[in-house]
C-alpha positions in Angstrom: 26.0 -48.8 49.0 24.7 -48.5 45.4 27.1 -48.4 42.5 27.3 -49.1 38.8 30.1 -50.5 36.6 29.8 -49.8 32.9 31.7 -52.3 30.8 33.8 -50.6 28.0 35.4 -53.7 26.4 32.6 -54.4 23.9 33.4 -57.4 21.7 32.4 -58.2 18.1 29.5 -60.1 19.6 28.1 -56.8 20.7 28.0 -55.3 17.2 25.6 -56.7 14.6 25.3 -55.2 11.1 22.2 -55.5 8.9 22.0 -53.4 5.7 23.0 -49.9 6.6 22.1 -50.1 10.3 24.5 -50.6 13.2 23.6 -52.4 16.4 25.6 -51.2 19.5 25.2 -52.8 22.9 26.2 -51.2 26.2 26.1 -53.3 29.3 26.1 -52.0 32.9 26.4 -54.0 36.1 24.7 -52.5 39.1 25.2 -53.7 42.7 23.0 -52.9 45.7 24.9 -53.9 48.8 23.0 -55.3 51.8 19.8 -55.4 49.7 17.6 -56.5 52.6 18.3 -53.1 54.3 17.0 -51.1 51.4 13.6 -52.7 50.8 11.5 -49.9 52.5 8.0 -48.9 51.4 6.5 -49.1 47.9 7.6 -46.2 45.8 11.1 -45.9 47.4 13.7 -46.0 44.6 17.3 -45.8 43.5 18.1 -43.5 40.6 21.1 -44.4 38.4 23.5 -42.0 36.7 22.8 -41.5 33.0 23.9 -44.3 30.6 25.9 -42.5 27.9 26.3 -43.9 24.4 28.8 -43.2 21.6 26.3 -41.7 19.2 26.2 -38.4 17.3 22.9 -37.5 19.0 21.6 -37.3 22.5 20.5 -40.7 23.7 21.2 -40.9 27.4 19.1 -43.2 29.5 18.8 -43.9 33.2 16.8 -46.3 35.4 14.7 -46.2 38.5 14.9 -49.3 40.7 12.2 -50.0 43.2 13.2 -52.6 45.8 9.6 -53.0 47.0 7.5 -52.1 44.0 6.8 -48.8 42.3 3.2 -48.6 43.7 0.9 -50.4 46.1 -0.1 -52.7 43.2 3.4 -54.0 42.8 4.2 -54.1 46.6 6.4 -57.1 47.4 8.0 -57.1 44.0 11.2 -55.7 42.5 10.3 -53.1 39.9 12.4 -51.3 37.2 11.7 -48.3 35.0 14.0 -47.2 32.2 13.7 -43.5 31.2 15.2 -41.3 28.6 16.6 -37.9 29.3 15.9 -36.7 25.8 14.5 -39.0 23.1 12.5 -36.5 21.0 13.2 -36.6 17.3 15.8 -39.4 17.7 16.7 -41.4 14.6 17.9 -44.2 16.8 15.8 -47.2 17.9 16.4 -48.9 21.3 16.0 -52.2 23.0 16.5 -53.1 26.7 17.4 -56.3 28.5 17.5 -56.7 32.3 18.6 -59.7 34.4 19.7 -60.7 37.9 23.1 -62.3 38.3 22.9 -65.0 40.9 25.6 -66.3 43.2 26.8 -68.7 40.4 27.2 -65.9 37.9 24.1 -67.0 36.0 21.5 -64.7 34.5 18.1 -65.2 36.1 14.7 -63.4 35.7 15.7 -62.1 32.3 13.3 -59.4 31.0 13.6 -57.7 27.6 11.6 -55.1 25.7 10.6 -55.1 22.1 12.5 -52.8 19.8 11.3 -49.2 20.5 11.4 -46.8 17.6 11.5 -43.0 17.7 8.3 -42.9 15.7 6.5 -44.5 18.6 7.2 -41.5 20.8 8.3 -43.9 23.6 10.8 -42.7 26.1 10.5 -45.3 28.9 10.2 -49.0 29.5 8.8 -50.4 32.8 8.6 -53.9 34.4 6.5 -53.5 37.5 6.8 -57.1 38.8 10.1 -58.8 38.1 10.5 -61.1 41.0 9.0 -61.3 44.5 11.2 -59.8 47.2 10.8 -62.8 49.5 12.1 -65.0 46.6 15.1 -62.7 46.4 15.7 -62.9 50.1 15.4 -66.7 50.3 19.0 -68.1 50.6 18.0 -71.4 48.9 17.3 -69.5 45.7 20.9 -68.1 45.5 19.8 -64.8 43.9 21.9 -62.6 46.2 25.7 -62.7 46.4 26.7 -62.3 50.0 23.6 -60.3 50.6 24.2 -58.1 47.6 21.8 -57.8 44.6 23.7 -57.7 41.3 21.8 -56.6 38.2 22.8 -56.6 34.6 21.4 -54.0 32.3 21.9 -54.2 28.5 20.8 -51.4 26.2 20.9 -51.8 22.4 20.9 -48.7 20.1 19.9 -49.3 16.5 20.4 -46.8 13.8 22.3 -45.6 10.7 26.1 -46.2 10.7 26.8 -42.5 10.6 25.1 -42.1 13.9 27.9 -44.0 15.7 30.9 -41.8 16.7 34.4 -42.8 15.9 35.6 -42.6 19.5 33.0 -45.2 20.7 34.6 -48.0 22.6 33.2 -50.6 20.2 35.5 -51.1 17.2 34.0 -50.5 13.8 34.3 -53.1 11.1 33.2 -53.6 7.6 30.1 -55.7 7.0 32.1 -58.7 5.6 34.5 -58.6 8.6 31.9 -59.2 11.3 28.9 -61.4 11.9 27.0 -62.6 8.8 23.8 -61.0 7.7 20.9 -61.9 9.8 19.1 -63.7 7.0 22.1 -66.1 6.7 23.0 -66.3 10.4 21.5 -69.7 11.1 22.6 -71.1 7.8 26.2 -70.3 8.7 26.1 -70.9 12.4 23.2 -73.0 13.6 23.7 -75.7 10.9 27.2 -76.3 12.2 27.4 -79.1 14.7 30.6 -77.9 16.4 30.2 -77.3 20.2 26.4 -77.6 20.1 24.5 -79.7 22.6 21.0 -79.8 21.3 19.2 -80.6 18.0 15.8 -79.2 16.9 14.2 -81.6 14.4 11.6 -79.9 12.3 10.4 -82.3 9.5 13.5 -82.9 7.3 15.4 -80.0 8.8 17.9 -80.1 11.7 19.0 -77.1 13.7 22.0 -77.5 16.0 21.8 -75.1 18.9 23.3 -74.4 22.3 21.3 -75.1 25.5 22.7 -72.2 27.4 21.5 -69.8 24.7 18.0 -71.2 24.9 18.0 -71.2 28.7 19.1 -67.6 28.9 16.4 -66.4 26.6 13.4 -68.6 27.3 12.0 -69.7 30.7 10.2 -72.6 28.9 13.5 -74.0 27.6 15.0 -73.2 31.0 12.5 -75.6 32.7 13.0 -78.1 29.9 16.7 -78.3 30.3 16.9 -78.0 34.1 19.8 -80.0 35.5 20.8 -81.2 32.0 23.7 -78.8 31.3 26.3 -81.1 32.7 25.2 -84.0 30.5 27.4 -84.7 27.5 24.7 -86.4 25.5 22.9 -84.1 23.0 19.3 -83.4 23.6 17.0 -84.0 20.6 13.7 -81.9 20.4 11.2 -82.7 17.7 8.9 -79.8 16.9 5.8 -80.9 15.0 3.4 -77.9 15.3 5.5 -75.2 13.7 7.1 -75.1 10.2 10.9 -75.0 9.8 11.0 -71.4 8.7 9.1 -70.3 11.8 11.4 -72.2 14.1 14.4 -70.7 12.2 13.0 -67.2 12.8 12.6 -67.9 16.5 16.2 -69.2 16.7 17.4 -66.2 14.7 15.8 -64.0 17.4 17.3 -66.0 20.2 20.8 -65.6 18.8 20.6 -62.1 17.3 17.7 -60.3 18.8 16.2 -59.8 15.3 13.5 -61.5 13.3 14.3 -60.5 9.7 11.3 -62.2 8.2 8.7 -61.3 10.8 6.4 -59.5 8.4 5.8 -62.6 6.3 4.8 -64.8 9.3 3.8 -62.5 12.1 0.9 -64.6 13.4 3.0 -67.8 13.4 5.9 -65.9 15.1 3.5 -64.6 17.8 2.3 -68.2 18.5 5.8 -69.7 18.8 7.0 -66.8 20.9 4.0 -67.3 23.2 4.7 -71.0 23.4 8.3 -70.6 24.5 8.0 -67.4 26.6 9.9 -65.1 24.3 8.2 -61.9 25.4 10.4 -59.6 23.3 9.6 -61.5 20.1 6.0 -61.8 21.0 5.7 -58.0 21.4 7.4 -57.5 18.1 4.9 -59.8 16.3 1.9 -58.4 18.2 2.9 -54.8 17.2 3.2 -55.9 13.5 -0.2 -57.7 13.6 -1.9 -54.6 15.1 -0.3 -52.3 12.6 -1.5 -54.6 9.8 -5.0 -54.6 11.2 -5.0 -50.8 11.4 -3.9 -50.6 7.7 -6.7 -53.0 6.7 -9.3 -51.0 8.6 -8.2 -47.8 7.0 -8.5 -49.4 3.6 -12.1 -50.5 4.4 -13.1 -47.1 5.7 -11.5 -45.3 2.8 -13.6 -47.2 0.3 -16.9 -46.3 2.0 
């Protein structure tokens, strides 16, 4: 049996405001019962019902899930493809996150896209090799819950405030009543020591962070903090090869999915994202670097 549960109780953590844009997150839990029985041949897939959003324009998405890969090249792997029903001319940008919920209720094999804008004419996102099927079926890994595969899909829509309908399940707030602006987020949150269990030391700057946030977003931090979550002593990590503003930008992304100062330090952001396995941030930085190179090339050719 294959079924999806769409969560409607969206909290204030699911709504971020930046200037005149609203960030709305919908999350959907998908369960495939007796996953082992549905592996089949490469190309065999499950197709979800559309994911509907509370926006004034059409922005429905659905996904194709391939238990044994979407082609012969990805055979033996779990594959996923997000597709849009109609994304032409949309003023909304989108971002996707996918993870497996293990038998302890933890997110594993987290994958996320960069922010996709309508100007890119992109109406799909695919991850051909998420995890090996034999890894999923191995009981010692604890990735199945009583033989069932439980998946979490999170989709973020980003656009003007007037694109969000009043009857959306997410409550609307004024800017000063919700989360702080992204450029002040770490100053107001990460510099507070309350309930944090890790300190990043960058020169004269200290950033107080939460291990579980780092682990959920970065496989590198996940390996670094393995078996340390139950320890009460704070971990101290000294970072010597990146400047404080670059580390702050990385942490801003980890906590908010945004990098407000990316344009000013795209190369450094790409390097730190590569170092810590933040694929979404790396894609954002790479895209900006490529666009910058294109602009420079056009300037050179225009002067000839």
